[in-house]
C-alpha positions, -999 to +999 in steps of 0.1 A: +846+241+353+862+212+368+861+196+405+893+192+420+884+177+453+857+168+478+860+169+516+833+153+539+831+160+576+811+142+605+801+171+628+783+167+662+763+201+667+750+209+700+717+226+707+709+256+730+679+238+743+665+202+743+641+198+714+611+172+724+585+158+700+566+126+698+595+108+677+628+118+694+641+140+721+674+158+709+700+179+725+725+175+697+725+164+661+752+146+641+756+161+605+771+157+572+790+187+559+805+185+524+831+209+508+836+209+469+867+228+454+870+236+419+900+239+399+896+277+399+895+278+434+858+282+440+846+264+474+812+251+477+796+237+508+766+213+516+750+197+545+727+170+554+708+157+584+707+119+586+674+109+606+671+071+609+635+074+619+626+091+589+645+079+562+665+050+576+698+068+575+725+071+602+756+091+600+777+063+594+757+050+568+757+085+550+795+089+550+797+051+538+776+059+508+797+090+500+829+070+504+817+040+482+805+064+452+827+075+422+815+109+425+843+121+398+834+095+375+796+102+377+797+138+374+822+138+344+856+154+341+846+187+335+814+212+332+807+232+302+785+258+321+761+259+351+733+240+333+758+210+327+763+209+366+726+210+374+718+182+349+749+159+361+740+167+401+704+153+392+720+121+379+742+111+406+736+076+422+747+069+456+765+034+463+747+012+487+763+006+521+777-026+528+748-048+548+720-023+537+686-035+541+670-045+510+643-024+495+610-030+506+619-034+543+614-007+570+643+019+568+652+012+533+627+037+513+635+053+480+648+081+500+677+061+519+706+084+514+692+117+506+708+133+536+743+126+519+728+133+484+718+167+498+750+174+511+770+165+483+746+184+458+746+217+478+784+215+476+788+211+440+762+237+429+773+261+456+810+259+441+795+260+407+775+293+410+804+307+429+824+299+399+802+316+374+795+345+399+757+340+401+733+336+435+723+302+443+685+310+436+698+308+399+694+272+400+655+274+400+654+296+370+674+272+351+657+239+363+631+231+339+606+212+363+605+245+384+589+266+357+554+269+370+565+277+407+596+303+399+586+336+417+615+359+430+613+378+463+635+403+482+623+387+517+608+359+531+590+354+564+594+324+586+574+309+614+579+297+651+578+267+668+563+255+700+576+221+717+566+206+750+584+225+780+574+242+816+546+264+813+563+297+819+585+292+790+556+285+768+540+316+781+572+338+775+575+324+738+538+330+731+543+368+745+574+373+725+557+359+693+527+383+699+550+412+706+574+409+677+545+405+652+553+366+641+522+355+620+523+315+623+534+291+649+536+252+649+529+233+680+543+200+686+515+172+699+511+138+707+542+138+731+537+110+761+526+125+792+513+161+778+479+171+776+476+182+740+445+206+748+459+219+780+493+227+758+472+245+730+450+263+752+480+276+769+497+286+737+465+302+719+460+325+750+498+336+749+499+342+711+465+357+708+441+348+682+457+367+651+488+342+649+483+309+625+485+277+646+493+245+630+500+212+646+527+184+642+519+148+657+553+133+644+537+101+638+523+099+674+486+087+666+467+057+648+444+064+619+413+054+640+421+079+667+430+109+648+394+123+644+389+117+683+423+132+692+417+163+671+380+171+685+394+187+714+420+208+696+404+224+667+385+248+687+417+266+691+417+276+657+439+251+636+450+255+602+468+223+597+478+187+613+513+174+600+519+136+599+494+123+625+504+086+617+535+064+612+544+062+578+534+025+576+500+037+584+497+064+559+471+051+535+445+055+561+447+089+559+427+091+528+397+080+549+408+102+577+405+133+554+370+128+547+361+131+586+385+159+595+379+197+587+416+203+589+442+203+563+466+172+567+503+176+558+528+150+553+564+148+565+581+117+576+557+101+544+569+129+523+608+124+515+609+114+478+592+124+443+580+087+446+564+097+481+550+126+464+532+104+436+518+082+458+504+106+480+488+125+454+474+093+438+461+080+472+446+114+483+463+111+516+473+148+522+465+184+514+499+198+522+537+184+518+562+192+544+594+198+518+629+195+539+660+201+516+679+171+537+654+146+539+641+150+504+674+146+490+687+184+480+676+215+463+667+198+428+645+171+441+627+196+464+620+217+438+606+189+417+586+179+449+569+214+452+563+215+416+543+184+417+521+195+446+515+228+426+505+208+395+482+189+414+465+213+436+481+206+467+499+232+491+534+230+502+556+244+531+595+244+533+604+231+566+638+226+582+651+197+605+662+205+642+700+215+642+703+225+606+735+252+606+737+283+584+747+263+552+711+246+550+697+279+564+711+297+535+702+271+511+665+272+525+666+308+519+676+306+484+646+280+477+620+302+497+631+336+476+629+318+443+597+296+445+562+308+450+532+297+468+550+283+500+524+282+525+544+279+557+583+285+563+603+273+588+640+274+594+667+302+601+666+295+636+704+296+637+711+319+671+682+304+688+689+270+686+724+258+675+757+261+693+778+264+659+760+278+629+793+271+610+788+303+586+803+334+596+773+352+588+740+352+609+708+340+592+687+342+619+653+357+610+645+392+622+612+408+639+582+393+628+602+363+612+614+385+583+646+378+564+663+391+534+672+373+502+708+364+498+725+380+473+753+356+465+773+345+445+766+309+455+749+303+488+763+338+499+779+327+533+814+318+543+823+290+565+837+297+600+867+273+601+872+275+638+837+264+644+839+234+620+870+224+637+855+223+673+823+201+662+843+179+639+840+141+645+858+126+617+868+136+582+871+121+547+891+131+515+888+127+480+913+138+452+904+136+417+934+118+400+955+138+375 
């Protein structure tokens, strides 16, 4: 196998609804889409969503990193087999953008560049698995660090989410969740001007008592107020609390855990293997929220899940607002090849994004259930007309003969 060329698009995806949480309000998303083409004609696709308030990345820095990296030189001239591709992808180091902040300053964590890395890695691995005719989930079976968490399944079950909006909309969503048999839902809390107890009371009444509810504060609170904030919410049956404090204050959660009888999950503070290692050592959480884009791709995410498993922590596979069918497919392969996932988010395609970019509709079905993808590769095809409609800019790289 040999990579012939690479292309990166800056795409702007409109959302069908405004998504509001404590860190951001979003009506559209800027994403990086990468295509990798092999000499045999196999095409692979990848996607990354830069989030400046999470990893310090912007769409411009992500594209600049890709443009400044000698990808062909780092990956080598050709690959003998799929294992060689996996090894090479794990060793790629992206360039630093011009004017990037030095290590140790805000926005320059060891996860800087992860969205660009995710888009590139998924594209190369998708092309490689298509070339050899196997599903993308085969990577989990071949990736040594994932040995302890490998588990194949024919289908998975996604959860739903509530963001603050009009009361009637919350009631309707809750009734739909109950009627269609969903088993889990996330509720965004900590948003300015919203009474969290009133919000959670409304949601609980709408969904009934059987639905597992977890909260996500998106860094809205301070360590010293978490226990007090949660006092009025735990009575509604809450299973976990995600990222209650800013990343800069995450060390304080070790003490909060001793007082709070609700599992704490890290998200913005869990973007790399380094973050995972620090969280395990400092005992700041009970759960990891793994998202492919913020964690730097499929391989890094497998490694982080394995670290959680080995340390006795739980983990969920999350998604970022605005993921198209490319990341939905990658997440599906992760979820159907990894065991022990406590909560699963993603595949909101038909309900959220104005352009899913894939011909296939990967939206979950009744009860949140969705089937495994059989492949080869990610098992999806790109809608070229859709890609053209959302294209903002494009970069092309050709391997020299």
